[in-house]
C-alpha positions in Angstrom: -22.0 15.0 -6.6 -22.8 12.2 -8.8 -19.7 12.5 -10.8 -18.1 13.2 -7.4 -18.8 9.6 -6.6 -18.2 7.9 -9.7 -14.7 9.5 -9.3 -13.8 8.5 -6.1 -15.0 4.5 -6.8 -13.0 4.7 -10.5 -10.0 5.9 -8.2 -10.5 3.4 -5.1 -10.8 0.4 -7.5 -8.2 2.0 -9.6 -5.9 1.9 -6.2 -7.7 -2.1 -4.9 -6.0 -3.5 -8.2 -2.6 -1.9 -7.6 -3.2 -3.9 -4.9 -4.3 -7.3 -5.4 -3.5 -9.5 -7.9 -5.1 -13.0 -8.8 -4.1 -16.2 -10.7 -5.9 -16.6 -13.8 -8.7 -18.8 -12.8 -9.3 -16.5 -9.7 -8.0 -19.4 -7.0 -5.1 -17.2 -6.0 -5.1 -13.6 -4.8 -2.4 -11.8 -3.8 -2.6 -8.6 -1.5 -0.5 -6.1 0.1 3.0 -6.6 -1.9 5.4 -4.1 0.1 9.1 -4.0 0.7 11.4 -2.4 2.9 13.8 0.5 1.8 17.8 -0.9 2.0 21.1 0.7 1.9 23.7 -0.8 -0.1 25.0 -4.1 0.3 21.8 -5.2 2.6 19.4 -8.3 1.1 16.0 -7.0 1.4 12.9 -8.6 2.1 8.9 -9.0 -0.2 5.7 -9.1 1.9 2.3 -10.2 1.2 -0.9 -11.7 1.9 -1.8 -14.8 -0.2 -5.8 -16.2 -0.1 -6.5 -19.4 -1.4 -9.6 -18.9 -2.7 -10.3 -22.1 -4.5 -11.6 -25.7 -3.1 -7.7 -26.8 -3.5 -4.6 -26.7 -1.3 -2.1 -24.9 -3.3 1.9 -24.4 -2.8 3.5 -21.3 -3.1 7.0 -22.8 -4.8 9.5 -20.2 -6.1 9.9 -16.7 -7.1 11.7 -13.9 -8.3 12.6 -10.5 -9.0 14.6 -8.6 -11.8 15.4 -6.3 -8.6 17.8 -9.4 -7.4 19.7 -11.8 -8.5 18.5 -14.6 -6.2 15.2 -14.7 -4.4 14.4 -16.9 -2.1 11.1 -18.3 0.2 12.4 -18.0 3.5 10.9 -18.0 7.2 12.3 -17.2 10.6 12.4 -19.5 13.7 13.5 -19.0 17.1 16.5 -21.8 17.8 17.2 -21.7 21.2 16.6 -17.7 21.8 18.9 -16.9 18.0 16.6 -15.7 15.4 17.4 -17.4 12.2 16.2 -17.3 8.8 15.8 -20.1 6.8 15.2 -21.0 3.2 12.8 -23.4 2.5 11.1 -24.7 -0.5 7.5 -24.0 -0.6 4.3 -22.5 1.8 1.3 -24.2 1.4 -2.1 -22.7 1.6 -4.8 -24.6 2.1 -8.0 -24.1 0.4 -10.4 -21.6 1.7 -7.7 -20.1 3.9 -4.5 -17.7 4.0 -1.0 -16.9 4.5 0.7 -14.2 5.1 4.4 -13.3 4.7 5.2 -11.0 7.0 8.5 -9.6 9.0 9.0 -12.4 11.5 7.7 -15.5 9.9 7.4 -16.7 6.5 9.1 -13.8 4.1 10.7 -13.3 0.2 14.9 -12.8 0.5 16.0 -10.7 -2.5 19.4 -11.0 -2.6 22.3 -10.0 -4.4 20.3 -6.3 -5.0 20.6 -5.1 -8.6 21.0 -1.6 -6.3 19.3 -0.6 -2.8 15.6 -0.3 -3.2 13.8 3.2 -2.6 11.5 4.2 -0.8 8.3 5.1 -2.9 10.0 3.0 -5.9 8.2 -0.5 -7.0 8.9 -3.6 -9.6 7.7 -6.6 -10.1 8.0 -9.7 -8.2 6.3 -12.8 -10.0 5.6 -16.2 -7.2 4.9 -19.5 -9.0 2.7 -22.2 -7.4 2.4 -26.2 -8.0 -1.9 -25.3 -9.2 -2.0 -21.7 -9.7 0.6 -21.2 -12.1 2.7 -17.4 -12.4 1.2 -14.4 -11.3 2.9 -11.1 -11.0 2.5 -8.3 -8.6 3.7 -5.5 -8.6 5.5 -4.5 -4.7 5.2 -1.0 -3.6 8.8 0.4 -1.4 8.3 1.4 2.0 10.3 2.9 4.6 13.0 1.2 5.9 12.2 -0.7 9.1 8.5 -0.4 8.0 6.2 -3.1 9.8 3.8 -3.6 7.1 1.8 -3.0 4.2 -0.3 -0.1 5.7 2.8 1.5 7.1 3.9 4.6 5.4 2.4 3.1 2.7 -0.1 6.3 2.0 -2.9 4.2 3.4 -3.3 2.0 1.1 -3.7 -1.5 2.6 -6.3 -3.0 0.7 -6.7 -6.2 2.6 
């Protein structure tokens, strides 16, 4: 029984490390990066939660992904009843707070995908913060139309 518990702790720890990455100084933590599967010719979106454990505000200022020719920070806004996605220059994460990038709000647009994103695959995404610098995360691709990191993601939502 003791060996079973140790094995379980190792497995849970491995799953958690696959789902959360931190800046070198530990001030910024990225949790549950995910994307939706796409079809040819359609841009993709990446989503995640940023937790600022530091004592100073920080800003996500750029993103890049090898799966796309261009990646941008975007927000979805309601403009007189019409939902629009607009590029933005940064996302501020206040000290001690978190910001969730999710469908219908802040998100990362992956434009000119080199190939469609397929359910079950994963890819690296580099986030660049004003203070914390670069953090590379592994994004897991879920089903097309998924609405959250836990949707059809094998129950691996480690918030």
